[in-house]
PDB file of N, CA, C, O and CB in Angstrom:
ATOM      1  N   MET A   1     -28.889 -23.019-129.713  1.00  0.00           N
ATOM      2  CA  MET A   1     -30.178 -23.504-130.184  1.00  0.00           C
ATOM      3  C   MET A   1     -30.703 -22.557-131.250  1.00  0.00           C
ATOM      4  O   MET A   1     -30.539 -21.342-131.142  1.00  0.00           O
ATOM      5  CB  MET A   1     -31.187 -23.634-129.015  1.00  0.00           C
ATOM      6  N   SER A   2     -31.319 -23.097-132.255  1.00  0.00           N
ATOM      7  CA  SER A   2     -31.933 -22.255-133.273  1.00  0.00           C
ATOM      8  C   SER A   2     -33.352 -22.721-133.509  1.00  0.00           C
ATOM      9  O   SER A   2     -33.713 -23.848-133.170  1.00  0.00           O
ATOM     10  CB  SER A   2     -31.122 -22.284-134.587  1.00  0.00           C
ATOM     11  N   CYS A   3     -34.150 -21.852-134.090  1.00  0.00           N
ATOM     12  CA  CYS A   3     -35.529 -22.210-134.392  1.00  0.00           C
ATOM     13  C   CYS A   3     -35.555 -23.118-135.604  1.00  0.00           C
ATOM     14  O   CYS A   3     -34.718 -22.999-136.498  1.00  0.00           O
ATOM     15  CB  CYS A   3     -36.390 -20.955-134.632  1.00  0.00           C
ATOM     16  N   GLY A   4     -36.510 -24.017-135.631  1.00  0.00           N
ATOM     17  CA  GLY A   4     -36.631 -24.946-136.742  1.00  0.00           C
ATOM     18  C   GLY A   4     -36.973 -24.237-138.030  1.00  0.00           C
ATOM     19  O   GLY A   4     -37.412 -23.087-138.018  1.00  0.00           O
ATOM     20  N   SER A   5     -36.774 -24.912-139.128  1.00  0.00           N
ATOM     21  CA  SER A   5     -37.071 -24.324-140.438  1.00  0.00           C
ATOM     22  C   SER A   5     -38.436 -24.766-140.944  1.00  0.00           C
ATOM     23  O   SER A   5     -38.668 -24.802-142.152  1.00  0.00           O
ATOM     24  CB  SER A   5     -35.991 -24.706-141.454  1.00  0.00           C
ATOM     25  N   ASP A   6     -39.356 -25.107-140.014  1.00  0.00           N
ATOM     26  CA  ASP A   6     -40.705 -25.515-140.402  1.00  0.00           C
ATOM     27  C   ASP A   6     -41.452 -24.378-141.097  1.00  0.00           C
ATOM     28  O   ASP A   6     -42.239 -24.612-142.014  1.00  0.00           O
ATOM     29  CB  ASP A   6     -41.491 -25.983-139.176  1.00  0.00           C
ATOM     30  N   ASP A   7     -41.202 -23.160-140.660  1.00  0.00           N
ATOM     31  CA  ASP A   7     -41.874 -21.997-141.210  1.00  0.00           C
ATOM     32  C   ASP A   7     -41.050 -21.468-142.375  1.00  0.00           C
ATOM     33  O   ASP A   7     -39.884 -21.120-142.190  1.00  0.00           O
ATOM     34  CB  ASP A   7     -42.081 -20.903-140.128  1.00  0.00           C
ATOM     35  N   PRO A   8     -41.630 -21.399-143.575  1.00  0.00           N
ATOM     36  CA  PRO A   8     -40.868 -20.908-144.722  1.00  0.00           C
ATOM     37  C   PRO A   8     -40.481 -19.432-144.580  1.00  0.00           C
ATOM     38  O   PRO A   8     -39.539 -18.971-145.224  1.00  0.00           O
ATOM     39  CB  PRO A   8     -41.672 -21.105-145.994  1.00  0.00           C
ATOM     40  N   CYS A   9     -41.203 -18.700-143.743  1.00  0.00           N
ATOM     41  CA  CYS A   9     -40.863 -17.300-143.509  1.00  0.00           C
ATOM     42  C   CYS A   9     -39.844 -17.243-142.383  1.00  0.00           C
ATOM     43  O   CYS A   9     -40.100 -17.715-141.276  1.00  0.00           O
ATOM     44  CB  CYS A   9     -42.132 -16.451-143.165  1.00  0.00           C
ATOM     45  N   GLU A  10     -38.712 -16.674-142.669  1.00  0.00           N
ATOM     46  CA  GLU A  10     -37.731 -16.473-141.616  1.00  0.00           C
ATOM     47  C   GLU A  10     -38.125 -15.205-140.874  1.00  0.00           C
ATOM     48  O   GLU A  10     -38.133 -14.120-141.457  1.00  0.00           O
ATOM     49  CB  GLU A  10     -36.270 -16.377-142.190  1.00  0.00           C
ATOM     50  N   VAL A  11     -38.447 -15.331-139.610  1.00  0.00           N
ATOM     51  CA  VAL A  11     -38.821 -14.165-138.822  1.00  0.00           C
ATOM     52  C   VAL A  11     -37.767 -13.921-137.763  1.00  0.00           C
ATOM     53  O   VAL A  11     -37.101 -14.849-137.303  1.00  0.00           O
ATOM     54  CB  VAL A  11     -40.211 -14.348-138.178  1.00  0.00           C
ATOM     55  N   ASN A  12     -37.621 -12.652-137.380  1.00  0.00           N
ATOM     56  CA  ASN A  12     -36.730 -12.342-136.274  1.00  0.00           C
ATOM     57  C   ASN A  12     -37.329 -12.914-135.003  1.00  0.00           C
ATOM     58  O   ASN A  12     -38.543 -12.873-134.809  1.00  0.00           O
ATOM     59  CB  ASN A  12     -36.497 -10.811-136.144  1.00  0.00           C
ATOM     60  N   HIS A  13     -36.482 -13.443-134.144  1.00  0.00           N
ATOM     61  CA  HIS A  13     -36.967 -14.098-132.945  1.00  0.00           C
ATOM     62  C   HIS A  13     -35.912 -14.027-131.845  1.00  0.00           C
ATOM     63  O   HIS A  13     -34.754 -13.684-132.081  1.00  0.00           O
ATOM     64  CB  HIS A  13     -37.344 -15.555-133.242  1.00  0.00           C
ATOM     65  N   VAL A  14     -36.351 -14.362-130.643  1.00  0.00           N
ATOM     66  CA  VAL A  14     -35.449 -14.549-129.511  1.00  0.00           C
ATOM     67  C   VAL A  14     -35.772 -15.920-128.933  1.00  0.00           C
ATOM     68  O   VAL A  14     -36.843 -16.475-129.179  1.00  0.00           O
ATOM     69  CB  VAL A  14     -35.604 -13.397-128.426  1.00  0.00           C
ATOM     70  N   ILE A  15     -34.847 -16.449-128.174  1.00  0.00           N
ATOM     71  CA  ILE A  15     -35.092 -17.732-127.524  1.00  0.00           C
ATOM     72  C   ILE A  15     -35.267 -17.475-126.040  1.00  0.00           C
ATOM     73  O   ILE A  15     -34.367 -16.956-125.380  1.00  0.00           O
ATOM     74  CB  ILE A  15     -33.930 -18.746-127.791  1.00  0.00           C
ATOM     75  N   ILE A  16     -36.430 -17.841-125.517  1.00  0.00           N
ATOM     76  CA  ILE A  16     -36.759 -17.666-124.108  1.00  0.00           C
ATOM     77  C   ILE A  16     -37.161 -19.026-123.566  1.00  0.00           C
ATOM     78  O   ILE A  16     -38.099 -19.648-124.066  1.00  0.00           O
ATOM     79  CB  ILE A  16     -37.901 -16.605-123.903  1.00  0.00           C
ATOM     80  N   ASN A  17     -36.452 -19.488-122.544  1.00  0.00           N
ATOM     81  CA  ASN A  17     -36.726 -20.802-121.945  1.00  0.00           C
ATOM     82  C   ASN A  17     -36.759 -21.905-122.997  1.00  0.00           C
ATOM     83  O   ASN A  17     -37.673 -22.730-123.008  1.00  0.00           O
ATOM     84  CB  ASN A  17     -38.055 -20.773-121.186  1.00  0.00           C
ATOM     85  N   ASP A  18     -35.761 -21.920-123.885  1.00  0.00           N
ATOM     86  CA  ASP A  18     -35.637 -22.920-124.948  1.00  0.00           C
ATOM     87  C   ASP A  18     -36.794 -22.908-125.947  1.00  0.00           C
ATOM     88  O   ASP A  18     -37.026 -23.903-126.634  1.00  0.00           O
ATOM     89  CB  ASP A  18     -35.530 -24.284-124.337  1.00  0.00           C
ATOM     90  N   GLU A  19     -37.516 -21.800-126.032  1.00  0.00           N
ATOM     91  CA  GLU A  19     -38.639 -21.677-126.958  1.00  0.00           C
ATOM     92  C   GLU A  19     -38.385 -20.499-127.890  1.00  0.00           C
ATOM     93  O   GLU A  19     -37.970 -19.429-127.445  1.00  0.00           O
ATOM     94  CB  GLU A  19     -39.983 -21.495-126.191  1.00  0.00           C
ATOM     95  N   CYS A  20     -38.635 -20.696-129.190  1.00  0.00           N
ATOM     96  CA  CYS A  20     -38.504 -19.602-130.147  1.00  0.00           C
ATOM     97  C   CYS A  20     -39.704 -18.676-130.006  1.00  0.00           C
ATOM     98  O   CYS A  20     -40.852 -19.110-130.104  1.00  0.00           O
ATOM     99  CB  CYS A  20     -38.387 -20.141-131.602  1.00  0.00           C
ATOM    100  N   VAL A  21     -39.430 -17.411-129.779  1.00  0.00           N
ATOM    101  CA  VAL A  21     -40.490 -16.426-129.636  1.00  0.00           C
ATOM    102  C   VAL A  21     -40.251 -15.341-130.680  1.00  0.00           C
ATOM    103  O   VAL A  21     -39.231 -14.652-130.637  1.00  0.00           O
ATOM    104  CB  VAL A  21     -40.533 -15.829-128.183  1.00  0.00           C
ATOM    105  N   PRO A  22     -41.199 -15.182-131.634  1.00  0.00           N
ATOM    106  CA  PRO A  22     -41.002 -14.177-132.681  1.00  0.00           C
ATOM    107  C   PRO A  22     -41.071 -12.763-132.118  1.00  0.00           C
ATOM    108  O   PRO A  22     -41.746 -12.508-131.120  1.00  0.00           O
ATOM    109  CB  PRO A  22     -42.045 -14.349-133.783  1.00  0.00           C
ATOM    110  N   ASP A  23     -40.360 -11.849-132.773  1.00  0.00           N
ATOM    111  CA  ASP A  23     -40.447 -10.439-132.410  1.00  0.00           C
ATOM    112  C   ASP A  23     -41.861  -9.949-132.700  1.00  0.00           C
ATOM    113  O   ASP A  23     -42.491 -10.357-133.676  1.00  0.00           O
ATOM    114  CB  ASP A  23     -39.389  -9.589-133.183  1.00  0.00           C
ATOM    115  N   TYR A  24     -42.342  -9.069-131.835  1.00  0.00           N
ATOM    116  CA  TYR A  24     -43.676  -8.480-132.007  1.00  0.00           C
ATOM    117  C   TYR A  24     -43.627  -7.477-133.148  1.00  0.00           C
ATOM    118  O   TYR A  24     -42.864  -6.512-133.102  1.00  0.00           O
ATOM    119  CB  TYR A  24     -44.170  -7.796-130.692  1.00  0.00           C
ATOM    120  N   ILE A  25     -44.448  -7.708-134.178  1.00  0.00           N
ATOM    121  CA  ILE A  25     -44.532  -6.788-135.316  1.00  0.00           C
ATOM    122  C   ILE A  25     -46.005  -6.519-135.605  1.00  0.00           C
ATOM    123  O   ILE A  25     -46.474  -6.737-136.722  1.00  0.00           O
ATOM    124  CB  ILE A  25     -43.807  -7.373-136.582  1.00  0.00           C
ATOM    125  N   PHE A  26     -46.727  -6.049-134.604  1.00  0.00           N
ATOM    126  CA  PHE A  26     -48.119  -5.656-134.743  1.00  0.00           C
ATOM    127  C   PHE A  26     -48.946  -6.652-135.559  1.00  0.00           C
ATOM    128  O   PHE A  26     -49.406  -6.321-136.652  1.00  0.00           O
ATOM    129  CB  PHE A  26     -48.194  -4.300-135.378  1.00  0.00           C
ATOM    130  N   PRO A  27     -49.141  -7.877-135.036  1.00  0.00           N
ATOM    131  CA  PRO A  27     -49.906  -8.896-135.785  1.00  0.00           C
ATOM    132  C   PRO A  27     -51.371  -8.507-135.952  1.00  0.00           C
ATOM    133  O   PRO A  27     -51.924  -7.753-135.152  1.00  0.00           O
ATOM    134  CB  PRO A  27     -49.817 -10.250-135.077  1.00  0.00           C
ATOM    135  N   GLU A  28     -51.984  -9.033-137.002  1.00  0.00           N
ATOM    136  CA  GLU A  28     -53.415  -8.803-137.222  1.00  0.00           C
ATOM    137  C   GLU A  28     -54.200  -9.436-136.081  1.00  0.00           C
ATOM    138  O   GLU A  28     -53.921 -10.574-135.704  1.00  0.00           O
ATOM    139  CB  GLU A  28     -53.875  -9.383-138.596  1.00  0.00           C
ATOM    140  N   ALA A  29     -55.177  -8.721-135.520  1.00  0.00           N
ATOM    141  CA  ALA A  29     -55.940  -9.197-134.378  1.00  0.00           C
ATOM    142  C   ALA A  29     -56.674 -10.506-134.679  1.00  0.00           C
ATOM    143  O   ALA A  29     -56.782 -11.369-133.809  1.00  0.00           O
ATOM    144  CB  ALA A  29     -56.931  -8.137-133.943  1.00  0.00           C
ATOM    145  N   GLU A  30     -57.182 -10.657-135.921  1.00  0.00           N
ATOM    146  CA  GLU A  30     -57.951 -11.874-136.227  1.00  0.00           C
ATOM    147  C   GLU A  30     -57.057 -13.111-136.307  1.00  0.00           C
ATOM    148  O   GLU A  30     -57.560 -14.234-136.279  1.00  0.00           O
ATOM    149  CB  GLU A  30     -58.707 -11.701-137.547  1.00  0.00           C
ATOM    150  N   ASP A  31     -55.754 -12.924-136.404  1.00  0.00           N
ATOM    151  CA  ASP A  31     -54.834 -14.053-136.469  1.00  0.00           C
ATOM    152  C   ASP A  31     -54.338 -14.490-135.101  1.00  0.00           C
ATOM    153  O   ASP A  31     -53.679 -15.523-134.988  1.00  0.00           O
ATOM    154  CB  ASP A  31     -53.663 -13.706-137.338  1.00  0.00           C
ATOM    155  N   LEU A  32     -54.639 -13.728-134.064  1.00  0.00           N
ATOM    156  CA  LEU A  32     -54.115 -14.031-132.739  1.00  0.00           C
ATOM    157  C   LEU A  32     -54.912 -15.132-132.059  1.00  0.00           C
ATOM    158  O   LEU A  32     -56.137 -15.192-132.173  1.00  0.00           O
ATOM    159  CB  LEU A  32     -54.117 -12.785-131.877  1.00  0.00           C
ATOM    160  N   GLN A  33     -54.209 -15.993-131.356  1.00  0.00           N
ATOM    161  CA  GLN A  33     -54.810 -17.074-130.597  1.00  0.00           C
ATOM    162  C   GLN A  33     -54.425 -16.905-129.130  1.00  0.00           C
ATOM    163  O   GLN A  33     -53.343 -16.401-128.830  1.00  0.00           O
ATOM    164  CB  GLN A  33     -54.361 -18.465-131.142  1.00  0.00           C
ATOM    165  N   ASN A  34     -55.294 -17.318-128.220  1.00  0.00           N
ATOM    166  CA  ASN A  34     -54.956 -17.302-126.804  1.00  0.00           C
ATOM    167  C   ASN A  34     -53.636 -18.034-126.598  1.00  0.00           C
ATOM    168  O   ASN A  34     -53.458 -19.149-127.089  1.00  0.00           O
ATOM    169  CB  ASN A  34     -56.084 -17.945-125.954  1.00  0.00           C
ATOM    170  N   GLY A  35     -52.724 -17.418-125.884  1.00  0.00           N
ATOM    171  CA  GLY A  35     -51.443 -18.048-125.588  1.00  0.00           C
ATOM    172  C   GLY A  35     -50.329 -17.694-126.555  1.00  0.00           C
ATOM    173  O   GLY A  35     -49.180 -18.071-126.328  1.00  0.00           O
ATOM    174  N   ASP A  36     -50.646 -16.963-127.649  1.00  0.00           N
ATOM    175  CA  ASP A  36     -49.590 -16.537-128.575  1.00  0.00           C
ATOM    176  C   ASP A  36     -48.576 -15.690-127.817  1.00  0.00           C
ATOM    177  O   ASP A  36     -48.946 -14.826-127.022  1.00  0.00           O
ATOM    178  CB  ASP A  36     -50.184 -15.738-129.781  1.00  0.00           C
ATOM    179  N   LYS A  37     -47.294 -15.945-128.069  1.00  0.00           N
ATOM    180  CA  LYS A  37     -46.218 -15.224-127.385  1.00  0.00           C
ATOM    181  C   LYS A  37     -45.383 -14.474-128.400  1.00  0.00           C
ATOM    182  O   LYS A  37     -45.124 -14.962-129.500  1.00  0.00           O
ATOM    183  CB  LYS A  37     -45.333 -16.189-126.567  1.00  0.00           C
ATOM    184  N   TYR A  38     -44.969 -13.285-128.014  1.00  0.00           N
ATOM    185  CA  TYR A  38     -44.090 -12.460-128.824  1.00  0.00           C
ATOM    186  C   TYR A  38     -43.066 -11.795-127.919  1.00  0.00           C
ATOM    187  O   TYR A  38     -43.255 -11.707-126.705  1.00  0.00           O
ATOM    188  CB  TYR A  38     -44.893 -11.404-129.624  1.00  0.00           C
ATOM    189  N   TYR A  39     -41.983 -11.328-128.522  1.00  0.00           N
ATOM    190  CA  TYR A  39     -41.005 -10.555-127.783  1.00  0.00           C
ATOM    191  C   TYR A  39     -41.155  -9.099-128.193  1.00  0.00           C
ATOM    192  O   TYR A  39     -41.099  -8.780-129.381  1.00  0.00           O
ATOM    193  CB  TYR A  39     -39.556 -11.073-128.038  1.00  0.00           C
ATOM    194  N   HIS A  40     -41.343  -8.222-127.228  1.00  0.00           N
ATOM    195  CA  HIS A  40     -41.508  -6.795-127.468  1.00  0.00           C
ATOM    196  C   HIS A  40     -40.315  -6.064-126.874  1.00  0.00           C
ATOM    197  O   HIS A  40     -39.912  -6.348-125.746  1.00  0.00           O
ATOM    198  CB  HIS A  40     -42.843  -6.269-126.865  1.00  0.00           C
ATOM    199  N   LYS A  41     -39.737  -5.109-127.637  1.00  0.00           N
ATOM    200  CA  LYS A  41     -38.541  -4.387-127.179  1.00  0.00           C
ATOM    201  C   LYS A  41     -38.730  -3.727-125.823  1.00  0.00           C
ATOM    202  O   LYS A  41     -37.832  -3.769-124.982  1.00  0.00           O
ATOM    203  CB  LYS A  41     -38.154  -3.338-128.192  1.00  0.00           C
ATOM    204  N   LYS A  42     -39.881  -3.122-125.603  1.00  0.00           N
ATOM    205  CA  LYS A  42     -40.124  -2.394-124.350  1.00  0.00           C
ATOM    206  C   LYS A  42     -40.603  -3.302-123.226  1.00  0.00           C
ATOM    207  O   LYS A  42     -40.177  -3.142-122.083  1.00  0.00           O
ATOM    208  CB  LYS A  42     -41.144  -1.298-124.578  1.00  0.00           C
ATOM    209  N   PHE A  43     -41.489  -4.262-123.533  1.00  0.00           N
ATOM    210  CA  PHE A  43     -42.156  -5.047-122.497  1.00  0.00           C
ATOM    211  C   PHE A  43     -41.570  -6.446-122.290  1.00  0.00           C
ATOM    212  O   PHE A  43     -41.956  -7.142-121.350  1.00  0.00           O
ATOM    213  CB  PHE A  43     -43.600  -5.171-122.832  1.00  0.00           C
ATOM    214  N   GLY A  44     -40.648  -6.861-123.150  1.00  0.00           N
ATOM    215  CA  GLY A  44     -40.101  -8.215-123.030  1.00  0.00           C
ATOM    216  C   GLY A  44     -41.088  -9.236-123.571  1.00  0.00           C
ATOM    217  O   GLY A  44     -41.743  -8.987-124.583  1.00  0.00           O
ATOM    218  N   LEU A  45     -41.202 -10.386-122.909  1.00  0.00           N
ATOM    219  CA  LEU A  45     -42.133 -11.434-123.337  1.00  0.00           C
ATOM    220  C   LEU A  45     -43.558 -10.965-123.090  1.00  0.00           C
ATOM    221  O   LEU A  45     -43.912 -10.606-121.967  1.00  0.00           O
ATOM    222  CB  LEU A  45     -41.858 -12.773-122.587  1.00  0.00           C
ATOM    223  N   ILE A  46     -44.382 -10.965-124.149  1.00  0.00           N
ATOM    224  CA  ILE A  46     -45.791 -10.609-124.023  1.00  0.00           C
ATOM    225  C   ILE A  46     -46.626 -11.781-124.510  1.00  0.00           C
ATOM    226  O   ILE A  46     -46.232 -12.507-125.422  1.00  0.00           O
ATOM    227  CB  ILE A  46     -46.125  -9.312-124.823  1.00  0.00           C
ATOM    228  N   ILE A  47     -47.782 -11.951-123.890  1.00  0.00           N
ATOM    229  CA  ILE A  47     -48.648 -13.092-124.189  1.00  0.00           C
ATOM    230  C   ILE A  47     -50.058 -12.577-124.447  1.00  0.00           C
ATOM    231  O   ILE A  47     -50.588 -11.772-123.682  1.00  0.00           O
ATOM    232  CB  ILE A  47     -48.638 -14.134-123.022  1.00  0.00           C
ATOM    233  N   TYR A  48     -50.660 -13.055-125.541  1.00  0.00           N
ATOM    234  CA  TYR A  48     -52.029 -12.665-125.879  1.00  0.00           C
ATOM    235  C   TYR A  48     -52.983 -13.585-125.132  1.00  0.00           C
ATOM    236  O   TYR A  48     -52.949 -14.802-125.314  1.00  0.00           O
ATOM    237  CB  TYR A  48     -52.278 -12.730-127.426  1.00  0.00           C
ATOM    238  N   LYS A  49     -53.830 -13.005-124.295  1.00  0.00           N
ATOM    239  CA  LYS A  49     -54.737 -13.816-123.476  1.00  0.00           C
ATOM    240  C   LYS A  49     -56.065 -13.093-123.306  1.00  0.00           C
ATOM    241  O   LYS A  49     -56.110 -11.961-122.824  1.00  0.00           O
ATOM    242  CB  LYS A  49     -54.108 -14.124-122.094  1.00  0.00           C
ATOM    243  N   ASP A  50     -57.143 -13.754-123.706  1.00  0.00           N
ATOM    244  CA  ASP A  50     -58.497 -13.203-123.554  1.00  0.00           C
ATOM    245  C   ASP A  50     -58.617 -11.790-124.143  1.00  0.00           C
ATOM    246  O   ASP A  50     -59.118 -10.875-123.491  1.00  0.00           O
ATOM    247  CB  ASP A  50     -58.887 -13.178-122.073  1.00  0.00           C
ATOM    248  N   ASN A  51     -58.150 -11.633-125.384  1.00  0.00           N
ATOM    249  CA  ASN A  51     -58.238 -10.366-126.127  1.00  0.00           C
ATOM    250  C   ASN A  51     -57.419  -9.233-125.512  1.00  0.00           C
ATOM    251  O   ASN A  51     -57.703  -8.059-125.748  1.00  0.00           O
ATOM    252  CB  ASN A  51     -59.674  -9.936-126.220  1.00  0.00           C
ATOM    253  N   GLN A  52     -56.402  -9.587-124.722  1.00  0.00           N
ATOM    254  CA  GLN A  52     -55.533  -8.585-124.112  1.00  0.00           C
ATOM    255  C   GLN A  52     -54.096  -9.068-124.179  1.00  0.00           C
ATOM    256  O   GLN A  52     -53.837 -10.267-124.281  1.00  0.00           O
ATOM    257  CB  GLN A  52     -55.948  -8.300-122.647  1.00  0.00           C
ATOM    258  N   TRP A  53     -53.172  -8.135-124.120  1.00  0.00           N
ATOM    259  CA  TRP A  53     -51.766  -8.480-124.019  1.00  0.00           C
ATOM    260  C   TRP A  53     -51.373  -8.442-122.555  1.00  0.00           C
ATOM    261  O   TRP A  53     -51.716  -7.499-121.841  1.00  0.00           O
ATOM    262  CB  TRP A  53     -50.883  -7.521-124.864  1.00  0.00           C
ATOM    263  N   THR A  54     -50.650  -9.468-122.101  1.00  0.00           N
ATOM    264  CA  THR A  54     -50.158  -9.496-120.729  1.00  0.00           C
ATOM    265  C   THR A  54     -48.656  -9.693-120.741  1.00  0.00           C
ATOM    266  O   THR A  54     -48.086 -10.174-121.720  1.00  0.00           O
ATOM    267  CB  THR A  54     -50.849 -10.610-119.911  1.00  0.00           C
ATOM    268  N   ASP A  55     -48.017  -9.313-119.635  1.00  0.00           N
ATOM    269  CA  ASP A  55     -46.597  -9.612-119.512  1.00  0.00           C
ATOM    270  C   ASP A  55     -46.458 -11.007-118.923  1.00  0.00           C
ATOM    271  O   ASP A  55     -47.462 -11.671-118.664  1.00  0.00           O
ATOM    272  CB  ASP A  55     -45.863  -8.550-118.631  1.00  0.00           C
ATOM    273  N   GLU A  56     -45.233 -11.459-118.708  1.00  0.00           N
ATOM    274  CA  GLU A  56     -45.054 -12.836-118.248  1.00  0.00           C
ATOM    275  C   GLU A  56     -45.541 -13.057-116.826  1.00  0.00           C
ATOM    276  O   GLU A  56     -45.669 -14.204-116.397  1.00  0.00           O
ATOM    277  CB  GLU A  56     -43.605 -13.221-118.343  1.00  0.00           C
ATOM    278  N   ARG A  57     -45.816 -11.989-116.080  1.00  0.00           N
ATOM    279  CA  ARG A  57     -46.379 -12.112-114.734  1.00  0.00           C
ATOM    280  C   ARG A  57     -47.904 -12.144-114.762  1.00  0.00           C
ATOM    281  O   ARG A  57     -48.541 -12.366-113.732  1.00  0.00           O
ATOM    282  CB  ARG A  57     -45.901 -10.960-113.855  1.00  0.00           C
ATOM    283  N   GLY A  58     -48.499 -11.918-115.955  1.00  0.00           N
ATOM    284  CA  GLY A  58     -49.947 -11.947-116.089  1.00  0.00           C
ATOM    285  C   GLY A  58     -50.611 -10.583-115.980  1.00  0.00           C
ATOM    286  O   GLY A  58     -51.837 -10.490-116.026  1.00  0.00           O
ATOM    287  N   SER A  59     -49.817  -9.517-115.834  1.00  0.00           N
ATOM    288  CA  SER A  59     -50.373  -8.163-115.756  1.00  0.00           C
ATOM    289  C   SER A  59     -50.725  -7.668-117.154  1.00  0.00           C
ATOM    290  O   SER A  59     -49.951  -7.845-118.095  1.00  0.00           O
ATOM    291  CB  SER A  59     -49.373  -7.193-115.072  1.00  0.00           C
ATOM    292  N   VAL A  60     -51.894  -7.047-117.287  1.00  0.00           N
ATOM    293  CA  VAL A  60     -52.339  -6.516-118.570  1.00  0.00           C
ATOM    294  C   VAL A  60     -51.464  -5.325-118.953  1.00  0.00           C
ATOM    295  O   VAL A  60     -51.171  -4.466-118.121  1.00  0.00           O
ATOM    296  CB  VAL A  60     -53.837  -6.105-118.513  1.00  0.00           C
ATOM    297  N   ILE A  61     -51.050  -5.282-120.220  1.00  0.00           N
ATOM    298  CA  ILE A  61     -50.249  -4.180-120.739  1.00  0.00           C
ATOM    299  C   ILE A  61     -51.197  -3.216-121.439  1.00  0.00           C
ATOM    300  O   ILE A  61     -51.649  -3.479-122.553  1.00  0.00           O
ATOM    301  CB  ILE A  61     -49.123  -4.690-121.714  1.00  0.00           C
ATOM    302  N   GLU A  62     -51.494  -2.109-120.788  1.00  0.00           N
ATOM    303  CA  GLU A  62     -52.442  -1.130-121.320  1.00  0.00           C
ATOM    304  C   GLU A  62     -51.885  -0.370-122.520  1.00  0.00           C
ATOM    305  O   GLU A  62     -52.643   0.017-123.409  1.00  0.00           O
ATOM    306  CB  GLU A  62     -52.834  -0.150-120.236  1.00  0.00           C
ATOM    307  N   ASP A  63     -50.569  -0.151-122.557  1.00  0.00           N
ATOM    308  CA  ASP A  63     -49.958   0.689-123.586  1.00  0.00           C
ATOM    309  C   ASP A  63     -49.796  -0.001-124.936  1.00  0.00           C
ATOM    310  O   ASP A  63     -49.428   0.651-125.914  1.00  0.00           O
ATOM    311  CB  ASP A  63     -48.624   1.156-123.116  1.00  0.00           C
ATOM    312  N   LEU A  64     -50.059  -1.296-125.013  1.00  0.00           N
ATOM    313  CA  LEU A  64     -49.852  -2.030-126.249  1.00  0.00           C
ATOM    314  C   LEU A  64     -51.142  -2.077-127.043  1.00  0.00           C
ATOM    315  O   LEU A  64     -52.135  -2.649-126.594  1.00  0.00           O
ATOM    316  CB  LEU A  64     -49.342  -3.446-125.964  1.00  0.00           C
ATOM    317  N   GLU A  65     -51.128  -1.476-128.223  1.00  0.00           N
ATOM    318  CA  GLU A  65     -52.338  -1.427-129.031  1.00  0.00           C
ATOM    319  C   GLU A  65     -52.519  -2.717-129.812  1.00  0.00           C
ATOM    320  O   GLU A  65     -51.548  -3.389-130.158  1.00  0.00           O
ATOM    321  CB  GLU A  65     -52.299  -0.236-129.982  1.00  0.00           C
ATOM    322  N   ILE A  66     -53.764  -3.052-130.084  1.00  0.00           N
ATOM    323  CA  ILE A  66     -54.083  -4.213-130.927  1.00  0.00           C
ATOM    324  C   ILE A  66     -54.771  -3.675-132.179  1.00  0.00           C
ATOM    325  O   ILE A  66     -55.778  -2.972-132.097  1.00  0.00           O
ATOM    326  CB  ILE A  66     -55.004  -5.270-130.164  1.00  0.00           C
ATOM    327  N   LYS A  67     -54.220  -4.014-133.317  1.00  0.00           N
ATOM    328  CA  LYS A  67     -54.809  -3.558-134.582  1.00  0.00           C
ATOM    329  C   LYS A  67     -56.104  -4.325-134.821  1.00  0.00           C
ATOM    330  O   LYS A  67     -56.112  -5.554-134.764  1.00  0.00           O
ATOM    331  CB  LYS A  67     -53.814  -3.756-135.779  1.00  0.00           C
ATOM    332  N   THR A  68     -57.206  -3.608-135.090  1.00  0.00           N
ATOM    333  CA  THR A  68     -58.484  -4.267-135.285  1.00  0.00           C
ATOM    334  C   THR A  68     -58.943  -4.272-136.727  1.00  0.00           C
ATOM    335  O   THR A  68     -59.805  -5.078-137.079  1.00  0.00           O
ATOM    336  CB  THR A  68     -59.514  -3.617-134.445  1.00  0.00           C
ATOM    337  N   ASP A  69     -58.421  -3.429-137.559  1.00  0.00           N
ATOM    338  CA  ASP A  69     -58.772  -3.437-138.988  1.00  0.00           C
ATOM    339  C   ASP A  69     -57.676  -2.828-139.807  1.00  0.00           C
ATOM    340  O   ASP A  69     -57.791  -2.747-141.029  1.00  0.00           O
ATOM    341  CB  ASP A  69     -60.074  -2.690-139.237  1.00  0.00           C
TER     342      ASP A  69
END
């Protein structure tokens, strides 16, 4: 399976549960939406939820910084 070519930017990604998940590259905080998923080398699948990063079990990841400006 490969990710679709809908996005003109080719980004590094992994496939988790048949879903393309982009590699985490410190996204801008204002661009994040609840439910955004990324793959992080240390933490695996991470999900942005209520202004926090969580792992796939829903635990908040304290060590992951969010860029604010």
